[in-house]
C-alpha positions in Angstrom: 2.8 17.2 22.3 3.1 20.9 21.9 3.1 22.3 18.3 4.3 18.9 16.7 4.9 20.5 13.5 8.4 19.8 11.8 9.3 16.2 12.7 7.1 16.2 15.8 5.0 13.4 14.4 8.1 11.1 14.1 8.4 11.4 17.9 4.5 10.8 18.3 4.8 7.7 16.2 7.6 6.3 18.2 5.9 6.9 21.4 2.6 5.5 20.2 4.4 2.3 19.1 5.7 2.1 22.8 2.2 2.1 24.0 2.0 6.0 24.9 -1.4 7.8 23.9 -0.8 11.2 22.5 -2.6 14.4 22.6 -1.6 17.6 20.6 -1.8 21.2 21.2 -1.5 23.3 17.9 -1.5 27.1 18.4 -3.6 27.9 15.7 -3.5 31.8 16.5 0.3 31.6 15.6 -0.3 29.3 12.6 -2.7 31.9 11.2 0.2 34.6 11.1 2.1 32.4 8.8 2.0 32.4 5.0 3.6 30.0 2.6 5.7 28.3 5.5 2.4 27.7 7.5 1.1 25.5 4.7 4.4 23.3 4.6 4.2 23.0 8.2 0.5 22.0 8.3 1.3 19.2 5.9 3.7 17.9 8.3 1.3 17.7 11.2 -0.6 14.3 11.1 -3.8 14.9 13.0 -4.6 11.1 12.9 -1.9 10.5 15.5 -3.7 12.3 18.3 -6.6 11.2 20.4 -7.4 14.9 21.2 -6.4 18.0 19.5 -6.4 21.3 21.3 -6.1 24.7 19.4 -5.3 26.8 22.4 -3.4 26.4 25.6 -6.5 27.4 27.3 -8.3 24.2 26.3 -5.9 21.9 27.8 -6.9 20.3 31.1 -4.5 21.0 33.9 -6.1 18.7 36.3 -4.2 15.4 37.4 -7.5 13.6 36.4 -6.5 14.5 32.8 -3.9 11.7 33.1 -1.0 13.2 31.4 2.5 12.0 32.0 4.5 14.2 30.3 4.6 17.4 28.1 7.0 17.4 25.1 7.6 20.1 22.7 6.6 18.7 19.3 9.2 21.3 17.5 11.2 24.5 18.0 7.7 26.2 17.8 6.5 24.3 21.0 9.6 24.8 23.4 8.3 27.8 25.4 4.6 26.7 25.7 5.8 23.0 26.8 7.7 24.7 29.5 4.4 26.6 30.7 2.0 23.7 30.4 4.4 21.3 32.5 4.7 23.9 35.1 0.8 24.5 35.2 0.3 20.9 35.4 2.9 20.0 37.9 4.6 17.7 35.4 8.4 17.3 35.1 9.5 20.1 32.8 11.8 23.0 32.4 11.2 26.4 34.3 9.3 28.8 32.3 11.2 31.7 33.8 14.3 30.4 31.9 12.6 29.4 28.7 14.5 32.5 26.8 17.7 30.9 27.9 16.7 28.0 25.4 15.0 30.1 22.8 16.9 33.4 22.4 20.5 33.0 20.8 21.7 36.0 22.9 20.2 34.8 26.2 21.9 31.5 25.5 25.3 33.0 25.3 24.7 35.4 28.2 23.9 32.3 30.6 27.1 30.5 29.4 29.1 33.4 30.3 27.4 33.9 33.7 28.3 30.3 34.5 31.9 30.7 33.5 31.8 28.6 30.4 33.3 29.4 26.9 30.9 31.4 25.1 30.6 33.1 21.6 31.3 36.8 22.0 27.9 38.1 21.2 25.7 41.2 21.4 22.2 41.9 20.9 21.2 44.5 18.2 18.2 46.3 17.1 17.4 47.7 13.7 18.2 51.3 14.6 21.7 50.3 16.5 24.9 51.4 15.4 26.2 48.5 13.4 30.0 49.0 13.5 29.8 49.8 17.3 28.2 46.3 17.6 31.2 44.8 15.7 33.5 46.5 17.9 31.6 45.2 21.0 32.3 41.4 19.8 35.8 41.9 18.8 35.9 43.0 15.1 35.3 41.3 11.9 34.4 38.6 10.8 30.8 38.6 12.3 27.7 36.7 11.9 24.4 38.4 12.0 21.3 36.3 12.8 17.7 36.5 14.3 17.6 35.9 18.0 15.0 33.3 17.9 15.0 31.2 14.5 16.2 27.8 13.4 17.6 25.8 10.4 20.4 28.6 9.8 17.7 30.8 8.4 18.7 34.4 7.9 22.3 33.6 9.2 24.8 35.9 7.4 28.6 36.1 7.5 30.2 39.6 7.2 33.7 40.1 6.6 33.7 43.8 5.9 31.7 46.8 6.5 30.1 46.6 3.0 29.1 42.9 4.0 27.5 44.1 7.3 25.5 46.9 5.6 24.1 44.4 3.0 23.4 41.9 5.9 21.7 44.6 8.1 19.5 45.8 5.2 18.4 42.1 4.5 17.9 41.0 8.1 14.2 40.1 8.6 13.5 43.0 11.3 10.0 42.7 12.8 9.3 39.3 10.7 7.3 36.5 12.1 9.6 33.6 11.9 9.2 29.9 11.0 9.6 29.1 14.6 6.7 31.5 15.7 8.7 34.2 17.1 8.6 38.0 16.3 12.2 39.2 15.1 12.4 41.9 17.7 16.3 41.7 17.6 19.0 39.8 16.1 22.4 39.0 17.5 25.7 39.9 16.3 28.4 37.4 16.9 32.1 37.0 16.4 32.7 34.3 13.8 34.2 31.2 15.2 36.6 29.2 13.3 36.8 25.2 13.3 34.7 22.4 12.5 31.0 22.1 13.8 29.7 19.4 15.9 26.2 18.5 17.3 25.7 16.8 20.6 22.2 15.3 21.4 21.5 14.8 24.9 18.4 13.8 27.0 17.7 15.2 30.4 15.9 13.6 33.3 15.9 15.6 36.6 18.9 17.5 35.6 20.8 14.5 34.7 22.0 14.1 31.2 22.5 11.1 28.8 24.2 11.1 25.4 22.0 10.2 22.6 24.4 11.0 19.7 27.3 13.0 18.5 27.8 14.3 14.9 30.2 16.2 12.8 28.8 18.5 10.2 30.5 19.1 6.9 29.3 22.5 6.1 29.6 24.4 2.5 32.5 26.5 3.9 34.5 23.0 4.7 34.0 22.5 1.0 35.3 26.0 -0.2 31.8 27.4 -0.9 31.6 30.6 0.9 28.6 31.8 -0.7 26.5 29.9 1.9 29.0 28.9 4.7 26.5 27.6 7.2 24.7 25.3 4.9 25.2 21.7 5.9 26.2 19.4 3.2 26.7 16.1 5.2 26.2 15.1 8.8 28.4 12.1 10.2 27.4 10.5 13.5 30.3 9.4 15.7 31.0 7.1 18.5 30.6 9.0 21.8 33.5 7.2 23.6 36.6 8.8 21.9 38.5 11.3 24.4 37.8 14.4 22.1 34.2 13.5 21.9 34.0 13.1 25.7 35.5 16.5 26.2 32.8 18.0 23.9 30.1 16.0 25.7 31.4 17.4 29.2 31.1 20.9 27.9 27.7 20.2 26.3 26.4 18.9 29.6 27.9 21.9 31.3 26.1 24.1 29.0 22.9 22.3 29.4 22.9 22.8 33.1 23.8 26.6 32.7 20.6 26.9 30.5 18.4 25.3 33.2 17.6 22.3 31.0 16.2 19.8 33.5 14.0 17.7 31.3 13.6 16.3 27.8 15.8 16.2 24.7 18.2 19.0 23.5 20.8 19.1 20.8 23.7 21.5 21.1 25.6 22.8 18.2 29.3 23.8 19.0 32.4 24.9 17.0 35.5 22.9 17.9 38.0 25.9 18.4 41.6 25.6 19.1 40.6 26.7 22.7 38.1 24.1 23.1 34.3 23.8 22.0 32.2 26.9 21.9 28.6 26.8 21.8 26.7 28.3 18.7 23.2 27.5 19.9 20.9 24.9 21.6 17.4 23.4 20.6 15.6 22.2 23.7 13.5 19.6 21.8 13.9 16.7 19.3 16.5 17.0 16.5 15.1 18.0 13.3 14.8 16.1 9.9 14.3 12.4 9.9 17.7 11.9 11.4 16.3 10.7 14.9 14.6 7.7 13.2 18.0 7.1 11.5 19.8 7.0 14.7 17.9 4.1 15.8 20.2 2.1 13.3 23.3 4.1 14.2 23.0 3.7 18.1 21.9 1.3 20.7 19.9 3.2 23.4 19.3 5.7 20.6 17.7 9.1 21.0 14.0 8.1 20.5 14.3 5.3 23.0 16.0 7.6 25.5 13.2 10.1 25.3 10.7 7.3 25.9 12.5 6.0 28.9 13.2 9.5 30.4 9.5 10.6 30.1 7.6 7.3 30.9 10.1 4.9 32.8 11.5 7.4 35.2 12.7 4.9 37.8 15.3 3.7 35.4 17.6 6.3 33.9 18.3 5.4 30.2 22.0 4.6 29.5 24.3 6.6 26.8 24.0 5.7 23.4 26.2 2.9 21.9 27.6 3.5 18.4 26.9 0.3 16.2 26.9 1.4 12.6 28.3 4.1 10.5 25.8 6.7 9.0 25.8 9.6 6.7 23.2 12.2 6.2 23.4 13.8 2.8 21.6 17.3 2.1 21.1 17.8 -1.5 21.7 21.5 -2.2 20.2 23.5 -5.0 22.3 25.8 -7.0 19.6 27.7 -8.3 15.9 27.8 -8.5 13.7 25.3 -10.4 10.8 22.9 -10.3 10.7 19.4 -8.8 9.1 17.0 -11.4 9.3 14.0 -9.3 11.8 11.2 -9.3 11.7 9.2 -12.6 11.1 5.6 -12.2 14.5 4.4 -13.8 16.3 6.7 -11.3 14.1 5.5 -8.5 14.9 2.0 -9.4 18.7 2.7 -9.4 18.5 4.2 -6.0 16.6 1.4 -4.6 19.8 -0.7 -5.7 22.2 1.2 -3.6 23.2 -1.1 -0.8 23.6 1.4 2.0 20.9 4.0 1.2 18.0 3.5 3.5 15.9 6.6 3.0 15.8 9.4 0.6 13.2 12.1 1.5 12.1 14.9 -0.9 10.9 17.9 1.1 8.5 19.2 -1.6 5.7 17.6 -3.7 5.8 16.9 -7.2 5.4 20.0 -9.4 6.5 22.5 -6.6 9.1 25.1 -7.3 12.4 25.1 -5.2 14.7 27.8 -4.2 18.3 28.1 -4.3 19.3 26.3 -1.0 20.2 29.0 1.5 19.3 27.2 4.9 17.6 23.9 6.1 14.3 24.9 5.1 15.3 25.2 1.5 17.1 21.9 1.2 14.9 20.0 -1.4 16.0 16.3 -0.3 17.8 14.6 2.3 19.0 11.1 2.1 20.6 8.7 4.7 23.2 6.0 4.3 23.9 3.3 6.7 26.2 0.2 6.8 29.3 -1.5 8.0 31.4 -0.9 4.8 32.6 2.8 4.8 34.0 2.4 1.2 30.6 1.3 0.2 28.7 4.1 1.8 30.9 6.6 -0.1 30.4 4.9 -3.4 26.8 5.0 -2.7 26.8 8.6 -1.9 28.9 9.2 -5.2 26.2 7.4 -7.2 23.4 9.0 -5.6 24.5 12.4 -6.4 25.3 11.3 -10.0 21.8 10.0 -10.2 19.9 13.0 -8.4 22.0 16.2 -8.8 20.2 17.1 -12.1 16.7 16.8 -10.4 17.4 19.8 -8.1 20.2 21.6 -10.1 22.9 20.4 -7.7 26.5 21.0 -8.4 27.9 17.7 -7.2 30.8 17.3 -4.8 33.9 16.3 -6.9 35.0 12.7 -6.4 38.4 13.9 -4.8 36.4 15.9 -2.2 34.1 12.9 -1.6 37.3 10.8 -0.9 38.6 13.5 1.7 35.2 13.4 3.4 35.4 9.4 3.5 38.8 9.8 5.2 37.4 12.1 7.7 34.6 9.7 8.4 37.0 7.0 8.9 39.2 9.2 11.6 35.9 10.1 13.4 34.9 6.4 13.9 38.4 4.9 14.3 40.8 7.6 15.8 40.8 7.8 19.4 41.6 11.6 19.1 38.9 13.3 17.0 41.4 16.4 16.9 43.7 14.6 14.6 44.1 16.4 11.2 42.2 13.7 9.3 39.4 14.0 11.8 38.7 17.7 11.7 39.9 19.0 8.4 39.3 18.6 4.8 
């Protein structure tokens, strides 16, 4: 497991439960370059899971006698080095010469265009470039400015006007070392894409792809909040068998092929435009947050099981996932900074009584300060609801936000809007065409 921070320990625990012995590589030279974020990431690394821990790639034994069967990225931070180590060890993996296609958002779009696939109009920019000329290259406003290599919607800025672009350009993290351990040597400027956002989770084995999950995001912009348009408020997993989802899956597989993904998990985020799906970006590793664990209840042949099968039982290709239970991931979004003083026992007791709430995960310890939510890294809590009764799920979500919104200075979603999202959820699960109005609009 290479750099198993973020939710890398979640994958390690699953593999260990299936009988796999895990070792870890943590590139401490990169950890040392981080400040406050590295402390949070260190707390996510569970050293007790691993039989051996290497602190440099030079320490990892490359001989077949070492007994390794697979090299897996433990986070976005491990994607490039996992490619390198797999190649050095002669194990199944992705070509290190194409790693940038799976890490750099500009290279991703270029690879799609070269393969003749729909791609977002994108140009690579440096701090000293002419910003307005870059806007012209992608087709005009509105545009999105974001680091070429980052994650979690961090430092992603929507610009409708020249003034917006000047502010975004000044605020961009030029030269910074990102939470994914990449130097921000460049950003990308991308034409803004209209439409709902979906995520497709695939698992690759020898260049063949299995569908592990398909989800619809409900973003703040879907709810009319354009001050943080790309922040996710809800995630709704879908069946993988509807016609519209199958169209999306075919496109996702073609993108994976164009990006030279041969092995391992990947998740592809795409906008469903009137012309068809267009990829925003891909993560060539396990999906973040606790969602992969929750997928175990949502799908049969779920993501974690597929990774195990593809990595350690290669003679039997894992089947596509089968949808079995409706699920919602709710992101708590702070409207302003504050301090988390813990969840009071009366509130915790009431949360425990919500029939479909299977987990709620604060992302910070008691006594810690939290910021206004601007990206995934500043989401203070995530909660997961699973059950057969859609109406009960959404009643529980309404109760959950009523009980917890004050803890994190959250502006609750109005009941009428929750009812619209519940209708969307019903359409995603039961409609044969996910393009129907109730399935793609609020």
